[in-house]
C-alpha positions as CSV (number, residue, x, y, z in Angstrom):
1,M,-8.4,-1.8,41.0
2,S,-8.2,-5.3,42.5
3,E,-5.2,-6.6,44.3
4,S,-4.7,-9.3,41.7
5,Q,-4.2,-6.6,39.1
6,G,-1.5,-4.9,41.1
7,L,-0.3,-1.4,40.2
8,P,-0.6,0.0,36.7
9,Q,2.5,-0.5,34.6
10,C,3.1,1.8,31.6
11,F,4.8,0.5,28.4
12,L,8.5,0.4,29.3
13,G,8.0,3.6,31.3
14,Q,8.6,2.6,34.9
15,P,11.1,3.4,36.2
16,F,12.5,4.9,33.0
17,L,9.8,7.5,32.6
18,R,7.0,8.7,34.8
19,H,3.5,7.3,34.5
20,K,1.9,9.5,31.8
21,P,-0.4,7.4,29.6
22,E,-0.8,10.1,27.0
23,R,2.9,9.8,26.0
24,S,3.5,7.7,22.9
25,P,5.0,4.2,23.0
26,W,7.6,5.4,20.6
27,L,8.9,7.9,23.2
28,Y,9.2,5.1,25.8
29,C,11.1,2.9,23.3
30,Q,13.3,5.7,22.2
31,L,14.7,6.2,25.7
32,F,14.8,2.6,26.6
33,M,16.8,1.6,23.6
34,G,19.7,3.9,24.4
35,M,19.1,7.3,23.0
36,G,19.6,9.0,26.4
37,E,22.9,10.4,27.5
38,T,25.8,8.0,27.9
39,E,28.6,10.3,29.0
40,G,26.7,12.4,31.4
41,R,24.8,15.7,31.3
42,E,24.8,18.2,34.1
43,A,21.3,18.9,35.1
44,G,21.8,21.8,37.5
45,G,23.0,22.2,41.1
46,I,20.9,22.8,44.1
47,V,22.1,24.4,47.3
48,Q,20.6,23.6,50.7
49,K,21.5,25.2,54.0
50,G,23.0,23.0,56.6
51,E,22.6,23.4,60.4
52,E,25.9,22.3,61.6
53,M,28.5,23.2,59.0
54,G,28.6,24.9,55.6
55,K,26.1,24.6,52.8
56,L,25.2,21.2,51.5
57,M,25.7,21.0,47.8
58,V,23.6,18.7,45.6
59,S,24.5,18.3,41.9
60,R,22.5,16.1,39.5
61,F,23.9,14.5,36.4
62,V,21.8,12.5,33.9
63,I,23.8,9.4,32.9
64,G,23.2,6.3,30.8
65,M,20.8,4.9,28.3
66,V,17.7,5.3,30.5
67,G,18.6,8.7,31.9
68,T,19.5,7.9,35.5
69,N,19.9,10.7,38.0
70,C,23.4,10.4,39.5
71,Y,23.9,12.8,42.5
72,L,27.0,14.3,44.0
73,V,26.3,15.6,47.6
74,W,29.0,17.4,49.6
75,D,29.7,19.9,52.3
76,E,31.0,23.1,50.9
77,E,33.3,23.7,53.8
78,T,34.9,20.3,54.4
79,K,34.5,19.2,50.7
80,E,33.6,15.7,52.0
81,G,30.8,14.1,49.9
82,V,29.2,11.1,48.4
83,V,27.9,9.8,45.1
84,I,24.4,8.3,44.8
85,D,23.6,5.8,42.2
86,P,26.6,6.0,39.8
87,A,25.0,4.7,36.7
88,E,28.0,4.4,34.4
89,N,31.1,6.3,33.2
90,G,33.1,6.4,36.4
91,Q,35.7,8.7,34.9
92,F,33.0,11.4,34.2
93,I,31.8,11.1,37.8
94,L,35.3,11.3,39.2
95,G,36.0,14.3,37.0
96,K,32.9,16.1,38.4
97,C,34.2,15.3,41.9
98,Q,37.5,16.9,41.0
99,E,35.9,19.9,39.5
100,A,34.0,20.5,42.7
101,G,37.1,20.0,44.8
102,M,35.1,17.2,46.5
103,T,36.7,14.3,48.4
104,L,34.5,11.3,47.7
105,T,34.0,9.3,50.9
106,A,31.2,6.8,50.0
107,I,28.9,5.4,47.3
108,L,25.3,5.1,48.2
109,L,23.0,2.8,46.2
110,T,19.2,3.1,46.4
111,H,18.9,-0.3,44.7
112,G,20.9,-2.7,42.5
113,H,19.6,-2.4,39.0
114,F,22.1,-2.0,36.2
115,D,21.3,1.6,35.5
116,H,22.2,2.6,39.1
117,I,25.4,0.5,39.6
118,G,27.3,0.6,36.3
119,A,30.2,2.8,37.5
120,V,30.6,1.4,41.0
121,E,33.6,-0.9,40.3
122,E,35.3,1.7,38.0
123,I,35.1,4.3,40.8
124,R,36.4,1.8,43.4
125,R,39.4,1.0,41.3
126,A,40.3,4.6,41.5
127,I,39.3,5.4,45.1
128,Q,38.8,2.8,47.9
129,V,35.4,3.9,49.3
130,P,32.6,1.9,51.0
131,V,29.5,1.1,49.0
132,Y,26.3,1.2,51.0
133,V,23.1,-0.7,50.0
134,G,20.0,-2.1,51.6
135,T,20.4,-5.4,53.4
136,N,18.0,-7.3,51.2
137,E,19.7,-6.2,47.9
138,K,22.9,-8.2,48.1
139,K,21.6,-11.2,46.0
140,L,20.3,-8.9,43.2
141,L,23.6,-6.9,43.1
142,G,25.6,-10.0,42.5
143,D,23.4,-11.5,39.8
144,P,23.6,-10.1,36.3
145,E,20.3,-11.7,35.4
146,M,18.4,-10.2,38.4
147,N,20.0,-6.8,38.1
148,L,19.2,-6.7,34.4
149,S,22.7,-5.9,33.3
150,R,23.1,-9.1,31.2
151,A,20.0,-8.2,29.2
152,F,21.7,-4.9,28.2
153,G,24.9,-6.5,27.1
154,N,27.2,-5.6,30.0
155,S,27.1,-8.0,32.9
156,A,27.7,-6.2,36.2
157,E,28.2,-7.6,39.7
158,V,28.8,-5.7,42.8
159,T,29.8,-7.9,45.7
160,Q,31.9,-6.0,48.2
161,V,29.3,-3.9,50.0
162,S,28.3,-2.6,53.4
163,L,24.7,-3.6,54.1
164,V,22.4,-1.1,55.8
165,K,19.1,-1.6,57.5
166,D,15.9,0.4,58.0
167,Q,16.4,3.4,60.3
168,Q,20.1,3.1,60.4
169,I,22.0,6.4,60.6
170,L,25.1,7.0,58.4
171,R,27.3,9.9,59.2
172,L,28.5,11.3,55.9
173,A,29.5,14.8,54.7
174,G,28.9,16.1,58.2
175,R,25.2,15.1,58.1
176,N,23.0,12.3,59.4
177,W,21.6,10.1,56.6
178,K,18.7,8.0,57.7
179,V,18.2,4.8,55.8
180,I,14.5,4.1,55.0
181,S,13.6,0.7,53.8
182,T,11.2,1.0,50.8
183,P,10.7,-2.4,49.2
184,G,8.6,-2.8,46.1
185,H,10.6,-1.7,43.1
186,T,13.1,-4.3,44.4
187,K,13.1,-6.1,47.7
188,G,16.1,-4.3,49.0
189,S,15.3,-0.7,47.8
190,V,16.1,2.0,50.2
191,C,15.8,5.8,50.4
192,Y,18.2,8.1,52.1
193,Y,16.7,10.9,54.2
194,L,18.5,14.0,55.6
195,E,15.9,15.1,58.2
196,E,17.5,18.4,59.1
197,E,17.9,19.5,55.5
198,K,14.5,18.0,54.5
199,I,16.0,16.1,51.6
200,L,15.0,12.6,50.4
201,F,16.9,10.6,47.7
202,S,14.2,8.2,46.6
203,G,15.8,6.1,43.9
204,D,13.1,4.3,41.8
205,T,10.6,4.1,44.6
206,L,9.0,7.6,44.1
207,F,9.1,9.8,41.1
208,F,7.5,13.1,40.1
209,E,3.8,12.2,39.9
210,S,4.8,8.5,39.5
211,Y,6.5,5.5,41.0
212,G,8.8,2.6,40.1
213,R,7.7,-0.4,38.2
214,T,7.3,-3.7,40.0
215,D,7.6,-6.3,37.3
216,F,11.3,-6.9,37.5
217,P,13.0,-9.5,39.8
218,T,12.0,-9.1,43.5
219,G,9.5,-6.4,42.7
220,N,6.2,-6.4,44.5
221,P,3.3,-4.0,43.9
222,K,1.8,-4.3,47.3
223,E,5.1,-3.5,49.0
224,L,5.7,-0.6,46.7
225,R,2.3,1.0,47.5
226,K,3.0,0.5,51.3
227,S,6.4,2.0,51.0
228,V,5.1,5.1,49.2
229,V,1.7,5.7,51.0
230,E,2.4,4.4,54.5
231,I,6.1,5.4,54.8
232,L,7.2,8.2,52.4
233,F,3.9,10.1,52.5
234,H,4.3,10.4,56.3
235,L,7.3,12.6,55.8
236,P,6.8,16.4,56.0
237,D,5.2,17.9,52.9
238,E,8.1,20.3,52.4
239,V,10.7,17.5,52.0
240,T,12.4,17.8,48.6
241,V,12.5,14.5,46.7
242,Y,15.4,13.7,44.4
243,P,14.4,10.6,42.4
244,G,16.3,8.1,40.3
245,H,14.9,9.5,37.1
246,E,13.5,12.7,35.8
247,A,12.6,15.9,37.8
248,Q,12.7,16.5,41.5
249,T,9.5,16.9,43.5
250,T,8.2,17.3,47.1
251,I,6.3,15.0,49.4
252,G,3.4,17.4,49.5
253,H,3.1,17.5,45.7
254,E,3.1,13.7,45.5
255,K,0.5,13.4,48.2
256,K,-1.8,15.4,45.9
257,Y,-0.9,14.3,42.4
258,N,0.8,10.9,42.5
259,P,-1.3,8.1,41.2
260,L,-0.7,6.1,44.4
261,A,-2.3,8.9,46.5
262,S,-5.7,7.5,45.5
263,Y,-4.9,4.0,46.6
């Protein structure tokens, strides 16, 4: 494929569904037009052993019209934790924190699209916690046109944020979270990497056998390919990847089966 053609885009599928051309256009439209979960659906919890403290708990909830993965991550001993990409319905998310006995200490955003930020302000009205986001995402976060929220009938702006840069380390839930800048889906997209636990939260940069679309504001296909192939694929094969949509995967699996592996 020539550089002028960029990366293949699939119906309405990226980032809302993985790149699977055999799926029907109707299925893409069904999810895109709001037939996904709006209140939240528990999608199972995963336990990972930590080195320093107790077990690190990861729970995934599928929230919103395009099935966004919202993650709660906390230390089982201290109960301190974070929420990643609170798509919408802040009360549902806060309720899940309460059920887990978790003390929410931060909100982490992988990028600023409407389906990843919809509950930020609702949560902050209830609990004063910092919101971390990539340093190049501030403009998109504050612009309902760019973050696509206005097109879906609910203009959203997130302005009070803590900007993080590539390779910065955040100390949260008793762990070191490395910020990895991965532009392409949006200019300011980042992933959060827990090196000792071998966990990556990839947002809409990398999916199970797929990748994020690049035809939204600030998207760039060349940058996305570089982010996946030259940055994420250099992580250890055994790293578990928790994406912004659909099922988890591993770096090793994606190096074999992701469409970008052949670029």
